Structures are given as structure tokens and as C-alpha cells.
N, C-alpha and C positions, 0 to 999 in steps of 0.2 A: 385757456378760459373755458372754451368751450366742452373742452372734454371735463374739467371741473364740475361744470354746470349740470352736463348730465348725470354725472356720476353722483351728483348731489339727488338728485330725484328720483335716484333708485334705492330702495331698501336696503338696511344694512346687511342683512343675512343674503340678498340676493348678489348686491356688490362683492360680498368674502368670495361667495360661489365663482363668482365670474373673475375674480382675480385667481383664484385656486385652476380654474380651468385655463387661464391666459398662461400663470406659471409652467403646468403643463405641457403646453403647446411651445412655448418659449424654450423649455427645456429640450424636447424632443426635436426642436429646429436648430439646435446647436447656439443657441444665444449665451451671452455673458453670464457668468455667475450673479455680477450686478442686477442685470436686467431681471434673471429668475428671482433672485433674493427679494427684489422690490415687490415684485408680484406677491412673493409668498408672505412679505410684511402685509400687505393687502389683504389678502385672506385670512393673516391672523393665524394661519397653521403650517406644518411642514409634515404632513403625515405621510407623503412620498418616499418611498425606500431611499431616494437619493437629497431629498430636502435637508436633511441637516449638514451635510457634506456640502452640498450648495452654499446654504448659510455660511458656513466656517470659511469656504474660499472667498465669498464676497465679502466678509469681515477682515479677511488678510488683507484683500485687495484695498479697502477703504481705509484700513492702518497705514500701509504705506504709501497712501495717497494723503495720509494727515486728517483724513474724516473720522474722527474718533466718533463722534455722536451716531454717524450710521452705522460703524462697526457694531456699536453698543446694541443696537436695535436687532443687528442680523445676529449676534451672540446670544441676546435675551431669548430670541425666539427659537434657536438651535437648542439652547439649554431646557425651555418650555417642552419641546417635544423629543427629547433624547431619551430613550429608557434604558441604554447603559449605564451604570453608576460611573466606572473609569473614565468613560468619555463624555460625561456631565462634568466630571470634577477637572478635565483638561479645559471644558469648555469655560464654564467659571473661573480658572485660573487666567485665562485669557481676557475676560472679562475685567478681571483684577488690573491686569496690567495695562488694558485698554484706560480703565478709569482713573488709575494713578497718572495717566498723561495729562488729564484734566484737572482733578484734583485728588491728592493722595488721601485727603479725610474721607473720602469717599469710599474706600478700600474697606471699612469697618464693616460694612452691609455684608461682605462675601467672608469676611475671617470665621465665623463662627460654622459655617457649613463647609468651608474647605478644612477647617481643623478636625471635625468629626469625618469627613472623607478620609482625610489622613489616617486616623484610627481605626477607619474600617478597612485600611489597606488599598483604596481606589486613588490615590495620589501618589503619582511617580517622584521619584527624589528630585528630579528636576524642578518640579511644580512645587516642591515642599520648599525649596528654596524662595520661590516668590513669594510663598504665605510667610515664610520666616521673616525675610524683610519688609512685609507690610506688618508684620506684628513688632518687630522692634521699632520701625517707624514710629508706631502708634504707644508704644510703652508697655506693650503686653509682654513682658520679659517673661514670665513664668510658662505662659503656653510657648513663648519662642524656645524656650528651654526643653519643652515636652518635645518639638518639632527636631530640636538638633539630637535628642536622644533617638528618635527615629531615623535621623540619617546616619546616625552612626551603627546603628545596628543592621544599616542596608549598604554601608559600604562596601563591602566584598562584593554585590550584586548589582552596583550601578553600572547605567548604560552609558555611552560617550557623552551623550547631552548634559546628564548629571554630573559626570565627573567634570566635566568643562565648569558647570557652573561652581561645583563644589570647590574647584581650584579657585577660581575667580572670588569666592565668597569670602574665603580664608583672609588676604591681604586687606580686603576692606573692611571686615570684622575688626582686624588688627588695629585698624587705625580711627575706626569710627565708633564700634561698640568693643572696646579692648577687655570689657569683665567677660565677653563670651568668646573670645577668640581660642582660649584653652578647650573649652567646651566641645567644638566642633572638631573631629577627627581627621587626620590627614589622609586622602585618599591613600590607596597602594601605589609605591614609589615605581613599580615595575609597569603600570598603566599610563598612556599618552594620557598628559594633562588637558589638551585641546587639539580640535581635528580641524576647525575651519580658520581662515584669516581672521575674521570679526571677533571670535573668541581669543584669538593668539592677540588680537590690540587690547582687548578689553582685560586679560592678564596681565600685559606689559604695563599697561597704565595703573591698574590697581598696584602691582608688586612697585613699581616708580615712587607711588605715593606713600607706600608704606615705607619703602625705603630712606625716603626724604624726613620722613617723620620719627624714624627710630635709629637712622645713621647718619643723616642729613645729607645735603646736595652733592652732586657731581657734575660736571661738565657731561659727562655719558649722559647722565639722565636727562639733561635739558635737550640734548638733541634727540634721544630716544624720544620723548614725549612731543616734542615739534614735529618729527615725523609722523608720530601718530594721530597729532591733530591735523596735518596735511592732510591725511587719508581718511577723515573722519566727516559723516555727516548726521544731522539727527534725525535718522530714521529710527525705526521700532524698538532695537535693541541698544542704540549706540550712547545713551545719555549717562549709564556709568563710565564708558572710556573717557569720554569728553569731561566730564566731570574731575574723574581722578586724574586726567592729565593736566588740567587746567590748576588743579589743587597743587600737584606736584611743582609744577612751575610759580606758583603763588608762594606757596611756602618756601621753596626752595630759594627764593630771591631773586629769581627773574619776571617781575611783575611787569614789565615795558612789554616783555611777549605775552604774558598772559592776559593783559589789558586789550591787545590788537584780537588776538584768539576768541577771546570772550565776545567783543563786540559784533564779532561776526556770527557765531553761534546763537547771540539774542536775536538779532535781527533774522535769523532762519527760523528760531522758534516763535518770531512773531509771525511769519509768513505761513509756518506751518498751523497755525492755531493751536498752539499748546502751553497752556496757561501753568500747569505745573514747571514744563521746562523751563517756561520765560522767568518764572519766580525764583527758582534754583539757580540760573544762570545769572541773573540779576542779584542776588546775595553774593555769589561769587564775584561779580564785577565791584560790588559794595567794600569787599574784604582787599580786593586790588587795589581801588580807588584808595582806602584807608594807608594802605601800604605805601602808597606814592606819596603821601600827605595831601593828595586832593580833597578836604574834608565836605566840602559842598557836593562833590560826587557821589562819595562815599553814602551821604544823607539820602540824597537822590535814587540812589540805584537800589538802598534799603528799602525804601519806601514803595518805588515799584515793584520789587519782591513782593512786599506785603499786601500791595493790592492787588497784584495777579493772583494772589493767593492767601487766604485770611490767615492768620495767625492760628486760630483754631484747626487748620489744615497741617500746618507743619509738624505737629507731633513732637517729638521728641528733639527735632533738628530746629526750631524755632530760634534757638541761640545764632544759628548761621546767619539768620536775617537779621535779628534786632541788634547783636552785640556790635558789629561795625556801626550801625547807626549811633548806637548809645556811646562809643567811644569817640565818633566823629564829633556828636553833638555837643559832648563835655568839653572836647577841645574846642569847639565854636563859643562855648558859654552860653549854649541853648538848653539849660538846665530844663525848661519846663518839658520840651521833647522827650528828653530822659526818663524824669517821672513818669510821663504818660506811659512809656514802656515799661517801669518797674511795677507800674500799678497793674498790670495785666499779669496775670498768673501765667507760670510756666510749669511744665511737668518736672515731678521731683526726678522723674526717670532720666531727665536729659542731663543730671550731673553724674549719670555713670555714661555719657559719651563725651566725643572730643569737643562737641558743640559746648557742653557744659564749661570748658576750659575757657573758651572765649565770651561766656557769659559772665563767669567769675571774673576776668579781667575786667571786663567793661563795667561790671558793679562797683568793682574795688576802684576805678578811674573816677567814677562820680562822686563816689562818698570821699576821695581824697581830695576833689576839687572842691566840695563843700566844707571841709575841715574835719570830716567824722573819720579821722586817720587810724584810731583801733578796729573801726568796721572795714576800713580798706585794706589794712594789714592782715586781717582774717580772712578775706576773699583771695588774697595774693597767695598767701601761704597755703589755704586749701587746693588752689590751683596746683601750686608746686608738689603738694602730696599727691596728688591725682595723677600729674604728669608723671612722677618719678614710680608710683606703685604700677602705672600702666607702662612703664619705658618709652614714653613719649616726651621726656626731657629734652628736648632739643631747641636750641636758641631761636629756629625759625618758626616755631610754633607759635609759643605763648611767651615773651620775655617777661615772666612773672617775676624774677629776681631783681630786675631793673625796677621794676613799680614797688616790690617790695621794699628795695633799699632806699627809695626815694620815700617812701611813707616812714621807714626809720629815722632817716635823717631828720624829718620834720618832727618826729617825736623825741629828738634828741638824744637817739643813740646810733652816733658815727660808726663806731666799731663794729657793730653787726651790720649795717650798711656796706662798709667799705670790704668785710669778708663775702657779702653776698655778691657784691658786684664785681669782684676780683673773681669769683667763681664763674660767674657768668662771661668774663672776658677768658678765663683760659677754656671755656668750652666753645668759643666761637672760631672756625678756621677761617682761611680766607676766603670761604665762599659764603661768609655770611656777616657781609661789610654794614648792612643795617644794623643788625642786632650788635655788633662790635661797638659801632658808633655811639647807640643809645647806651650802652654800658658805660663807655669811656667819658660821656657827657656827667653822667651820675658819679663817675668814678673822680672825674673832677672836684667835683664838690666835697667829696671824702678827703681831700690832698690840701697841702699846704697852699694857700692863697698865691705866692708866687710862682707855683708850678701850674697853676690852673688854666692859664693861658695858652701854655703846650698842651696840654690834654684837651682841651676844647678846641682848639685849631684843628688836630687830628680828627676829632669828633665832626667837624664842620666838612672837613676835605673829604670824609669817606662816607656821607651823608648825602652824595648827590642826587638820590633816587627818593628818598621821603623828603619832601619841601616841609611838612610840619616839623618833622624831627630836626632838619637842620636849621630851622626856623629857632626851635627851643635853643639848641645849642649857640645860636649867635646870641640869643638873649643872654643866657648864662656867659656868654663871653664877653657881652657888654659889661655886664656886672662886675664882671672880674677885673676888666681894664678901668672900671669906674674905682672900684676898691682899693687899686693899686695907685690911684691917682693920674691914670694916663686918661686925661679925659679926650684929647683928641682921638686917640685910637677907640674909645667907647663911643663917641658921637658917631664915626664911619661905620664901626660895625651895627650901631645901634640903627643907622639908616636901612643897612642892607637887612637887618631882620625885620623891620617896619615893613618894608616892600613886600616880603614875603609873606607876613603876617596878613597883611591886608589882601594880599592875591588868595589866599585860601581861607579867608574871613575868621580869623583865630582871635577873636575878642581877647581872653584872658594874656594873652602874649603881647598882644596892643596895650594892654592897660599895664603890664609890667613894664613898659618902656617908658622913661620919663620924656616928656614932650621937649624939654631944654636941652637935651642929648642932642649934639651936632652942630651947635652954634648958630648964628644968624643964617647959614645959607641952608638952612634944615627944609625950608620950604621953596627954594630956587628952582627953576626948570633945570634939567641935565644941560641943554645945549646953553645956557649963559655961562657955563664954565670950559666950553669948548674952546680951542686956540682962535685967536683970530683970524678971519678970514684972510688967505694968501700966506698964513705962517705953516710951517709944516707940521704935520699929524704924526701921530706915534704908529711906528711900524707894529706887525702883530707881534714880533718877539718882544719890542719894548714895553707892548700893553701888558703882556704876561708877566712880565718883573715889575712893572707899575701896580698891577693888581696887588701882588703878594706883598709887595713895599706897603702899600696902603695899608694892607690886612696885620702888619705888625712882625712879619716874617725877617730874620736877619740875612745877612747876604750869603752866609755860609747856608743858611737853610733853604734859601732861593736856588742857591745852586743847585743844591741834592734834588728839590723837587723837579727842576727843568732840565736835570743834567747838562750844566754849562759849570763852567768854571767860575770861581769867585771872580775873578779879574775881569770876566766876561760881563757879570752882573753890574760889577762898578761900572765899567764902561758904557753898559746900558743906562743906568741910572743917573750918569752924567749927562746923556743925550736927553733923556726924560726930563731933568730939571732945566734944560736949556730951552726945551722947546715949549716947556709948561709955566716956563718963568718962574720957578721955585727954587728954593736952596735947600729944602731938605724932605725927607719922607712925610713927615708929621703934615707938611703943605701939600702933599699932593689933593687934588681937587675930587673929594669923594663921588660927587656926582658925575663927575664925568667918567668914572670907573665904575660906577654902580652896575650897568648893564651886563659889563663883561665880569664884574667880580661875582655875581650872583651866579652867574656859568662855571665860573673857573673850580 
């Protein structure tokens, strides 16, 4: 405090002169670049021959330590005191990248001068790609195309760093800004794509994401991105790596793995005081939570993303934050929250990006929920048209066919719905269990009533990862059994559906379940139906059989699911009936089995 008090008494000009002399003494004495840089900041100038280099080094150190504001101060002074045009452009590119870590929306400040530097030939190709990223994010697509043309003209003269950036940019453009993928020329095949481990990870993660969204997932990809994430930290250049790897897991159907990794990186972003990174990772967390059926968490993570970085700073990527919130809020019946988001304008250029697909689905889901079926169908069909045009029409990205089929069913066009959902089922491979289950639920609705329970039970069995979609299938199964006059089964399934719907706060699903379903024991606590003290309880094998029998599976179906003989099933059921003092499977106490049935 004494130091500040003394300095405050000194005139500004004299104080700046003292800081300048101190910077020279510190530099000559071998002090760190940060110490010298702080003195240069106090002097407000860096006119020594070494001044700009010291400030650049101090900025790099500050960025490694997560002190972005300090780095920006060093860089601004370096830029102001640099007379070399090419070096000034390099410094401004570093400023753009640093500002991006706090707020991508602030990058617009640097775009005009960097674009002018590019046209004057003062911007290196690797830095031109950083400029392109900012232009695309802000929806300045015309200027971005000009940069692409410059890069294409310089393809044969790229240095190693530029070739690496170009190789990494292509798969990311392919799946984020697909209309620009063909604009960017492939670098010469005879030149190595990357030369560092970090660049290799970035390229591998970007390529994994592109493969998942163009050809579908594979276990090989899951193993690769898991290894990449294990070796990644949120340092200066790694967010692209982390983001691509997390999205590859998310769209590939490995949401449990993605959730644990994402939580770790969110915590690191908080520690590093990097708001834009926190925002983008929180948006991914929202998408993961949505696909796990955790509706409240999806809304919470999306709100955190928008609080960390306002919607105005998201540019064309705003759909990544608001779409999972809108879908989850619609499923919860929180229509006011959805309307609040729909009232906010979004860039028209967003619909030329992957984020636009998610936004169209979210808007369509809301329209369908409030009964505006033609509007919903229009959004789903537009989503499908764009996905097909961009060759991103994979089940794991946006299940638009399922949504469109549901809208068509409600519009009284079952044949068209059946055709769409059948197409979706044919596209789902063994690695798309969630998408397949969603399609099977709607396929059941297009089928004869007597066949629906079979299809819906398959949908429930495969939908173990997404609790919301599992609850939807259980609600439909309840209605199917009720329509078939099987009230006991309908009641047991209804209680399972209600338990799940209450857990994830899915209000519309709860409203769809009739309170009277389940009989008089609907409100009885589970323990009241346990065997009396001193009597035998079910073994684990008997519990598994009992759960499936209570769900309505036949003895033959149970034998196939548990890989045991029909005779063994019958023996288990005989012991189960005796232990629980019942005479048939429809008398099996549903509440006694509920906790086990939900996880079965």
C-alpha cells in the first residue's frame, strides 16, 4: 500500500518515465518477461528494441497461466508499438484468440483490420484460418469465402503450422459449416498434415467427429476419443480437441462417458476463469443431459451456458445452447421458458450450420406440443432436407424422421408416418440403440394394436440410457395394454412410467397417465408388499424372472432374454408364486418389483 501511495503522489509523466527506466534495469538484470512487461505497461510504451518481443513473451506466459486479461494488456501495448505490418497482424491474431477465450462476440473488433491485413499480404495462412473461424462464428460468410479463396491460392506455399491448421479445419468445417467444406481446398497429399502431438490430437478428434456424423459411430472411435480426452487439458489451443471429442462421444451414443469427461473439463474451465470455454462446455453438458433424459439438468446446463456467455456473443452457434434447453423445457411442460427463447432473434446464417438442425428440431417439438402440427412438420422436414443436402443424415445427430412421423400420425397420415419411421429403423445400426428405440416407439403407433406391446417392450428394453424416451415408451405401452383390456398390466407399467416421469419432471407425460391406473395399491409404499418377516425372499435369478413376468413377457420370451430354458423359467415362477403367495403372474406385486423393474 505504501508503494501505491508514493506512486500516486508522482505526476503521470514522471511516473511513466520511472516505469520505463525500471523496465530497462529489469531487462538488463535478467528479470522475467512478466516483471519487465509490467513495467512497460506502467510506462505506456515499449520503444526499446526488445520491448515488443518481451511483451509477446509475457502474453504467452499469461495465457498459459489462464491470465487472459493480463495477456490482452501486454498484446495491446505490443501492437501499438510494433512497426512491422506482418508482426502487427500476428499480434492482433493472438489478441483475437485470447479474446475468444473470454467472449467470442468481442472478436468482431479485430475482424476488419485482420481482413485488411490479409488483403495486403501481411497475414500468414495459419492466422488466416483463425480469422476465418471468427468470421464464420459471427455469420460473416461472404468475408469468410474471401479468406478461403486466399487460402486456396496459397495452398502450395504453406508452412508446416499452416498445413496443420488447414488439415484440422477441413473435418470441422465438414460437420459445423458444411456449406463451406467444398470451398476449402485439400492441402497437397505429399506433405505431412501435422508435426506435433497436440496437432495430431486435434486432427484425430475432428476426424472422429466428422466420421460419427457422416458414417455413424464405431467402438474404434469411442476408444480413440477416450484416449485423446485422457491426454487433454484446457490449455491455449486444446478446446477444439476437447469439444470435438466430447461431441463424437455424445452423437455416437456414449453419453455416460461424455458426461463424466465433460464434468471434469467444466470444472477446469471454472478454475482457469475462461467464460467462453465454460459456456461452450456447458452447452455440450446440456446436450448430453438431454440425451440421457435428465430434463432438469439439460435446462440447468443450458442456462449456465447462456449466463457464462450472453446469447449475443454466441453468433451462429447459439443453437447449441438454446436447442437442448427448448427441447427439455418442452418435455417438462415449461412452455413459458421455450417462448422466452423463441422470442429472441437468431442469426439467419445459423441455418447454414449444424446448430440450425438442432434449433429446427427444438422449435418443431414445441410446435407439436402446443398443437401447431403443420408448423412442426415443416421444421422437421426442413431439418431433414438440410441434413440430406449436407450428407449429415445419420440417426445419432437429429432424429428428424421420428419427429416428423409423430407429427404425421397426429395429422391423420399414418401411411406416410409408417414409411418415414421404417426408413429410420433401417438406418439405425447396432450402435444406435437410442435412435432405434425412439423409432420403434413411433413404429408401434403405426402398427396394429395387437402388435404394439411387443414393439413397445423392445423400445423400453433398448432405451436404458435415455430416461425420458424410456418413460415415453412406457406411457405408450400403458395405453396399448389399456386399449387391449389388460388393465392389470396397464397399471403396473403405468406405475413404472409415473416413477420415471416424476424423477425427470416430465409434466406432460404425468398428465397422460390416468391416476386410477394401477388399482388400489397405487399409493402403497413398496415395503408393504414385501414378504412377511421370517419368510424367504426372492433370489437374484428369481427377481429377474419376476420382473419380466410382471412386464407381460411370456415364458418363452423370458427364456430368450435371460438365456435360460423355458423349463427353468417355469421352475422359477413356481417358487416365486409360492414365496409371494400369489397364483399367477398378473398377481405379482408391482411395487415390490418396481425398483428392480426400472433398471431391468
